[in-house]
Every structure is written in C-alpha cells, then in structure tokens.
C-alpha positions, 0 to 999 in steps of 0.5 A: 626186844621189849614189850609194852602193853596197857592196863586193859589186859588181865593176866595173873602174877603167875602168868607174867612171872619172869616176863619183862613187860612195861605198862602204859598207864590208863586213868580212872576218875570216880567221885572227883578223884583220879587214879592210875589203873595201878593205884586201885586194887580190885577189891577197893575199886569194886567196893567203891562202885557199890558204895557210890551212885557215881559212875567212873570214867576212864581216859586213854594214855596220851601220845606223850605217855607212850613217847615217854615209855618208848624213849626210856626203853629205847635207851636199853633196846630200840626194838619194841613190840607194843600190844594194846586193847582193841581199837574198836573199844579204845583210842589207846592204839592211836595214841601209841602210833602217835607216840611212836612217831615222836621217838625216831630212835626206836623201832616200834611194832604196834599190834592191835589185839582186837580184844581185851582182858584175858584174850589180850593177856594171852597174846602178850604172854605168848609174844613175851615168851616167844621173844624170850625163847629167841624167836624172830619177830616175824614168827612172833607176829604169826603166833600172836595172829594165830592166838587172836584168831583162835581165842573167843572173848565172851561175857554177861552181866546182870546190870547194864548201867555201866555199859550204857554210861560208858557208851559201849553199847547203844544207849537205847538198846541198853535202856530197853534191856534195863527196863525189861531186865534182859541179861545180854551175852556179849562177845568181842568180834575178831574183825573189828574188836567191838562188842556185839550181842550174841543172845539175851536171857531173862535171868543171869543164870541163864545168861551165864549158861548161854556163854557155855552153850554158845561155845558148844555150838563152836566146839565139839563136846569133850574138846580140850579148851584153855579157859580163864574166867574173869569177873567183877565181884561175882564169884557165884557167877564164876562158879555157874560158868565153870560148872557149865563149861565142865559139863561140856568140855575138857576144860583146862582152867587157869586162875580166876581173875578180877577184871582190871579196874580200867575195864570194870569201870565199863562193866561194873561188879556183876560181870562174868566172862571168859577167854576160851581157845583150843588148848593145842594153840598153846602147846608149843614145845619150846614155850610154856604158854600154859602150866605144865600140868595142863600141857601133860593132861 
C-alpha cells in the first residue's frame, strides 16, 4: 500500500527517511507569481514575505491533480492510503475524494487528519512505518486514530494580518486583535479540525508561555511528552517555548522545523507553535516512530 499526502504537512528529512510518500502539489501566488509548494524553500519564502507588502494566496489541488497521482501509483500498487490536511481548513480532501472517483482501478482509503503541520506529519509517519512493518490496514487506521486523538496542535503569532487576509479567523475579531495588539493562542480542534482561540495575551512572550501553561492544564507536571516545535522565521519564539515546556515536562524534542510555505502563507513569519502528545503513544515495539534515544530515555 502506498501513501499520498499534501504540502500542508511538516516533517523533517530524518522523519521521512526510508518512507515511500507521494505529495499532491499545492500552489502559492505572491506578487503575481505562482509557485508549487516545492518550488519555494522556506528561507526564500519568508524573506519574500518580509520584503513585500503583498499577501500570498494559496490554492488547493484539483481533483485532476489527485487523479493523476492515484492513476500513476495504481500502476504499481492499487492500494493507496491518502492522508490530508484538515477539511476544516482546506477543501483538499474534497478534491481527493473526487479524484479517487476518477480512478476506479485503485482502492483508495482517504483520511481527514483534522489537523495540519507536524500533527498531520505524525499521522503520516506512523501510517507509513506501520505499513512498512506489514500491519493490516485496519490496524493502521486505528493507530492513526489514536495519534490524532492524542495529539494537540497549538500556536501563537505576533502579527494577525496573514490570518485575517486568508480568512482563517473572523475578520472583525482579527482586526480588533490587531488594533489592541492582542496576541492570540490558537488550537486546532480535533472534532472539526478548525482554529479556535484558547487565550489572548498582550505580549508575544506571554502568548508563547501560555502555550505551555495550557499544556500544563492538560498533563501533570513531569509528564513524558513528544514535542516538536515549528515557526515561520522566529527562532527567539522557539527558544521561549522550548524553555517554558522544559520547565514543566519531561520533553522529548524532535527537530525544530520551519512551517511549510503553504501554511506560512496564512500565518506569516512570526508564528511559533508545536505538536505535542504523550510519548507513550509512539513507543510501539515494532515501529520506530521516535528516535531511539527518545524511546530509551
């Protein structure tokens, strides 16, 4: 069985090493130029954002894009698992379903991750490793469900203008936040995969600290957690979050990653966030879902 995902996912090269993944392209348009998500490295993308007053726009893959990928993969193996960015934030999964209907020779299972970025990546990584280890599809789907239910996605940002422009939050609330200089803390709900505010702070530092404080409200101090931090172009924010999380928990940090451009188009350079889950969700004896040193710690 083969896996298809999209560029709303974040994983490091080390996390995808040895995995057979296919990516459906998403497009970014900035200053009249259109790029595939793979055409822009994150350094170039965030530099362009900071050098221009223009706002980027994104477009989801078409059903035809999915059909082309599915058709090509079906020539090798007709069994395909397709895992995608939340339907609450993108129409990508609807395109996947329409594309699948155009390829009757393939047996395609489509999963709505109900999330994005690292948390989507963790689902994809787990599914790919389980399939590689010979797991049956039903067991793979249960594993993905368990990881989805146990993983939280939460972030903050110093500048709301990209979220406002992209329509990802209420325009009025966003404008009020900008005027009042409020920094929201936003999570992705597991029920519908949409953004919801969890808190508001008057400084970015307090907002970053609030991410860890909200995590502490969910897990006892000292809990062993798998944590991976993402950012746009905000290493100072990364260090603030890492320090605060380390004060509260036994954090097993994976590589800090830049937010994929297709996501950064809606959050901008200031974003800092993380995927977080109990470490024991990933300690399967026949799957290397976390680095060996994390599993042995």
